[in-house]
Steps between C-alpha positions, in 0.01 A plus 500: 500500500582411860489130596379350822723354774248219548668167575836663572662562835828683545762265646792741539586866481742583217806590712454206735603237244860369505715210382329291761177513286669362180279233349184617679181615323407839644231766449606864522296815451610861457571787262703490179816703566650446151429297189797431269389338171795349311278332236431138595631577848312726745647599840239636746602640841210461745508718815309500828586656837763233573706553183540384139516161318574440133249289297633363169267418208694315231405366160503121506443463875208748523167457317466746206186656643676565835799649328276740300318596819830570682621716212198734555573561868581860595634672811268484801267230359395279788570131427482153650766247389503126568831337416808305605800653677819429307864603523568811283586400149669839431738710713441505877390848628698557827303821580172308524394273789345264239791552257596131481156370403211556254152364444411302188122557467218255427220753547466881479194702593465876456306608811496873410631719222670835565528827316859629447601631848593872524847402624700178514432293815863450600741548783658845562251680282617823339140610446395832654346452847182684410422244228595210727267629769213558255528132398601382847335156451753439216790658686442258792558204264862605468734260689661772715159630610385139575809454717422819691143384568620153608752662742227724639278201563790307657588788739133540606470121566826477694409808708162344590667170600772666703270737694241224559774283657602799716149522648358778285132492402410621147209741547336711230419861580233702308568695185220753566617697805475847659702786354784623722658809338840471678752375235454460127172566320225240534308348212138572584197277420158667510222320691166459323318402819641791703481791254775755526722261704812316391712197577871515442721223357765411759848652470604219733321276751675688784214575739324173433806290574551689826135423585569133427771516771241648738282204400757250625601362158864519619663468155332614177612516138342576165612541143299820470398729216562865585408820316655849496391783272842653456723616215675200350871428486688207350453289813148616593157379396156629603417147616768280640539188717638479848620207706345637815546374854442588865624324818392527864724493815815586304765774476723607210737200512219245481359656182838535331604140588198324352516719185872431450421131494212560251733687266776244529248227412361686199842583356638147560200313355420733210851624391733266689655811660627473860405802712751520786313546829464711704446775243712806597325795667569865471330791673321764285750765611799285398338417164437871428850609608681223305280458193269803486206259485268308735509213249873477429649275233792340680628302200769770453686759705523870388362606840429860601762687702403789726763773449309774683766539768782507241347786294314700763755787496607483130463783252228330282172674582285214363640268765508748793155640412341153511668431839381833646143412398517180708590278208804289415758438234546139387677329217546173308819368346446345154816292480684511169261759345743798522526514123125537451433760226360836611182441298429186695563675832252772392242230439551381857452856625162523322413145623521605867280804443202262472569415865488858625877573481603834356807339346808286557858607581775272373868422520641290213843354594684410181720192468811724530371658819393838357170625632208645301225651713191718470585686819883486540530878469298552820722263708855518627737219402492369859117498509492315165743231605323456834176448312651247255656317798164487686345342187789247464560649154769339288632555147223425250206566743204730451368663819144641491349722771155624595438780752149567626251394768567136601181381329608639165863390537394142582240481223729639227820308591302181569354517152830607342675201662255263327526685167884472505481134601284442195740688272802319650323160469537420871152342535479124472148366465617155607605634838234532773589728793230513765492759780267592784473874552380567857418787742336731249391846625144474640404835348611714204433866443280587202551850355175457304287417803712712738491224761663174601372194310535133590791364295333157482149532645336628823508153667877457510650451842770752608817377666433519872819696578414775246129549584567763774626736225178488301398853605838670528676346196256288290756443222731322740251220580592172327240235411501124542476481124699291254530459125641201312717626210644297211756649253372849572132418467265515799335157492284556806461675826332477834507595866404415849156657550380725779306287744480754782186722467680795672789495246249469214293799626819706531615391152174628344546827693859540361371436147243777544185290536233617742349229725182518284691463170695201638180337618319570173782350282635222718224452762456132429872430573513725805183334637656156456810615691281558808439125529849354555740541208812274479838648409520442120715574197491430130655533161390504134701429185426623153463168322537663160827673596636182651422312178653779285834447678475119502432497123777764444250719318526879478126536471235415757243445219695193387397308813129599508263312273286804401672822612410864453717755321638837623164678494333210693310377194469144370582497123346156443164551673498872419427583866410743652207575270181709508190327643135508418298803614249261661779358721602852606142597579456193720809608696384862522806613308536758229809559286610862521662599169783749527456826309 
């Protein structure tokens, strides 16, 4: 039966005790990690969020009743121990912060008993993730998960402090907002008071933070919950957290500068990692040409080489056909991989097909200089050696080529470059390489919609010198948009916003909105812009993604207390779930069952 805490007060957390406390009487409270009964000698490891401490019950120095009670303790029992801190009588444990000390108890209370947990509560659990997520409250007791939650809290606190000192106001924006169909799918919330009408959960506080700039708030930030009803990937969740900000009377450089200092502070204080400032910048075009990605991982080379000019008149139809269709031929040089077995190369060929490529052409240069190639028979010797030279190919190298429309070539080689880096073990998680990617295209063509779409959103400011081309060559117009990238992961993005009503009206026209549609969807913002809007810009980070990289985790779920799984369900709460018919009736809703 559980005992009361009455009369006891915890004096220390378990992991906070050290040699400095030797001789002191302390009271600790926590969970039993392990109980080792050696007959007349019982070692109990007690754990709380700060760490572990060993409590030693020994015949002769411990009352018989206390010894018997200690022998009955099982994993995850909640206990309170009053005792004296002593130097360890046995071997010191160098892997434990409290490894030089132990507690000799004078009192033990069992505050709660526990059933046998479905998996051991220990670091680096090998338990299947589904089970861990079903019993997430137990999973979060594990030391590595506790560390992740502590780091998340620390990052949030430091961010608040830094931005407050920089003159930002923390302002909360509503979670029940108007649905704006541009972008990902909204989560909808039916209104009981307005039958047949719906709120949406915000995909981001974008419009509201722009309105705050119209309101004269000057600098705003929020650690904001955002919601997107989209298909999940490893680094996506249906609800996620943004460090969101907006600034008035600024241009690109002002936003980048304050955020560089924020990142440098977070990495120094949390990880003791120096971020060299300024963070390098690269235009979108350069990133695509060199790395095939708008979020390039610059921890390693293996850059793309455009060999279109070299092969434009060669005898290989795959290359010349792609060029005639307005595409390009590009390659990457996997240094030292010339001896890769054919089977492994075939796997790479099927890998790039997921990115729209029809295949891969390759040249494997053996250590002795002989060349094996999938297309040598279509090329003259001169053409072949010119191609190898253009790729800086040396003995032992593997040259891989894609030929197609630029979009496909970039996507497939950009992904292949990362796949090879993984196989060749070129990625060091202890290295942090930041990069700003700037000057994104303002618009991108959508084959599905058969129109130009905003690459970021419809409120992104075009670069002044490109705006005249908006009618004649919309794809040429660059935006004042920027992304912050870390080790090939997009941490956040933002832009200077349109503050000129004429440009905004034209932008809606280019995106295919009628005046009425624009007014219906974004009227409240457009109306505000009639009353004196300051030039403004902003940025938002994915807090979860940032933490995933800072904790060196491969899984975004490891840094969220109660995450969802791939199908957007919560295994612990068993949500989503059916609701009462009465609730549906009140909302004027009816579930339509599929035949």
